[in-house]
TIVEXPA-131828 format. One record per residue (C-alpha): x, y, z; residue number from 1. Coordinates in steps of 0.25 Angstrom, whole numbers, plus 5000, padded with zeros to 4 digits. Layout:
N
      u      v      w   fivex
      X      Y      Z     NUM
...
REM end
This chain:
190
      u      v      w   fivex
   5000   5000   5000       1
   5005   5014   4997       2
   4995   5021   5005       3
   4986   5019   5017       4
   4974   5027   5023       5
   4975   5027   5038       6
   4961   5030   5045       7
   4964   5034   5060       8
   4960   5043   5071       9
   4960   5058   5072      10
   4963   5055   5087      11
   4974   5047   5094      12
   4965   5038   5101      13
   4968   5035   5116      14
   4978   5024   5114      15
   4992   5028   5110      16
   4994   5016   5102      17
   4984   5022   5091      18
   4994   5034   5089      19
   5006   5025   5089      20
   4999   5016   5078      21
   4996   5028   5070      22
   5010   5033   5070      23
   5015   5018   5067      24
   5006   5018   5056      25
   5011   5031   5050      26
   5026   5026   5051      27
   5023   5013   5044      28
   5016   5019   5033      29
   5028   5028   5031      30
   5037   5016   5032      31
   5030   5008   5021      32
   5028   5020   5012      33
   5013   5019   5013      34
   5006   5033   5012      35
   4997   5036   5023      36
   4983   5042   5019      37
   4976   5047   5031      38
   4966   5058   5035      39
   4975   5069   5035      40
   4974   5073   5050      41
   4985   5077   5059      42
   4977   5072   5072      43
   4976   5059   5079      44
   4980   5045   5073      45
   4979   5052   5059      46
   4990   5062   5063      47
   4999   5052   5069      48
   4999   5041   5057      49
   5001   5053   5047      50
   5012   5060   5055      51
   5020   5047   5058      52
   5019   5043   5043      53
   5024   5056   5039      54
   5035   5056   5050      55
   5040   5042   5044      56
   5041   5048   5030      57
   5027   5043   5025      58
   5018   5049   5015      59
   5004   5054   5022      60
   4991   5058   5014      61
   4982   5065   5023      62
   4967   5067   5018      63
   4959   5076   5026      64
   4946   5084   5023      65
   4947   5099   5022      66
   4939   5102   5035      67
   4949   5094   5043      68
   4961   5100   5037      69
   4955   5114   5040      70
   4955   5110   5055      71
   4970   5108   5054      72
   4969   5093   5055      73
   4977   5090   5043      74
   4991   5084   5044      75
   4998   5094   5035      76
   5011   5086   5035      77
   5004   5075   5026      78
   5012   5071   5014      79
   4999   5074   5007      80
   4986   5081   5013      81
   4973   5079   5005      82
   4962   5088   5009      83
   4948   5083   5005      84
   4934   5089   5006      85
   4927   5079   5016      86
   4929   5066   5025      87
   4924   5058   5013      88
   4934   5063   5004      89
   4945   5061   5014      90
   4941   5046   5015      91
   4940   5044   5000      92
   4954   5051   4998      93
   4960   5043   5008      94
   4954   5030   5002      95
   4959   5034   4988      96
   4973   5037   4993      97
   4975   5024   5002      98
   4979   5010   4998      99
   4974   5005   5011     100
   4968   5009   5024     101
   4971   5008   5039     102
   4962   5012   5050     103
   4968   5016   5063     104
   4961   5019   5076     105
   4951   5030   5075     106
   4937   5035   5076     107
   4925   5037   5068     108
   4933   5043   5056     109
   4943   5031   5055     110
   4931   5021   5056     111
   4924   5029   5045     112
   4936   5029   5036     113
   4939   5014   5039     114
   4925   5010   5036     115
   4923   5018   5023     116
   4936   5012   5018     117
   4931   4998   5022     118
   4917   5001   5015     119
   4924   5005   5003     120
   4932   4993   5002     121
   4919   4984   5005     122
   4911   4991   4993     123
   4923   4989   4984     124
   4929   5004   4983     125
   4943   4999   4987     126
   4951   4987   4991     127
   4962   4994   4999     128
   4966   4987   5012     129
   4960   4992   5025     130
   4966   4990   5039     131
   4964   4993   5054     132
   4976   4996   5062     133
   4971   4990   5075     134
   4979   4998   5085     135
   4976   4994   5099     136
   4965   4985   5094     137
   4957   4998   5090     138
   4949   4990   5079     139
   4946   4977   5086     140
   4932   4981   5090     141
   4929   4986   5075     142
   4935   4973   5069     143
   4926   4965   5078     144
   4914   4974   5074     145
   4918   4972   5059     146
   4918   4956   5062     147
   4904   4958   5068     148
   4899   4965   5055     149
   4905   4953   5047     150
   4897   4943   5056     151
   4885   4951   5055     152
   4885   4951   5040     153
   4887   4966   5038     154
   4902   4965   5033     155
   4908   4954   5024     156
   4920   4947   5031     157
   4928   4949   5018     158
   4926   4965   5019     159
   4930   4964   5034     160
   4942   4956   5031     161
   4947   4968   5022     162
   4949   4976   5035     163
   4963   4973   5041     164
   4968   4974   5055     165
   4982   4975   5062     166
   4986   4982   5074     167
   5000   4986   5068     168
   5002   4996   5057     169
   5013   4988   5050     170
   5004   4975   5050     171
   4992   4982   5045     172
   4999   4988   5033     173
   5005   4975   5030     174
   4991   4969   5030     175
   4985   4980   5021     176
   4997   4980   5011     177
   4994   4965   5008     178
   4979   4966   5006     179
   4972   4966   4993     180
   4969   4981   4988     181
   4982   4986   4995     182
   4989   4990   4981     183
   4987   5005   4978     184
   4979   5008   4966     185
   4970   4996   4966     186
   4959   4998   4976     187
   4952   5012   4975     188
   4939   5011   4966     189
   4931   5023   4971     190
REM end
């Protein structure tokens, strides 16, 4: 993979390991020469992963809506900062630029981004790999819930199996890089 969109919190969360994992992921992306595509902010885990990637010599593309940039939430140090007109445009642009997706711990925004990209995969708009960075077992309850949606007949097991899970950034990137659809340029259909 040449690029990965990372969805994560605009807050740090209460566990220091969330911030440490964001920094580690940023460094690993830089080491592997994988471009980070993210929400463009300087706050929370978003700011941590981007700053760590930049500090390690990596390339970072931030995608941020104008109303957030005006509030001085943008990380101006990004290699490239793309200003868009809405949250919807932000998600579409991030999806266009990314060869895969990773969701770190986060709140409503992170979950919105994750579920939209999973839905787009389910309906055939892309076949890019999607993973959860399960720092501190953050996503254990979510994966249990998704297993229940499979058991209840609302989600096909084959669709759920596309969502990969690992606690370590290096392991997760290795898993995603070896999944079908991880080659740039072959997945985006919309």
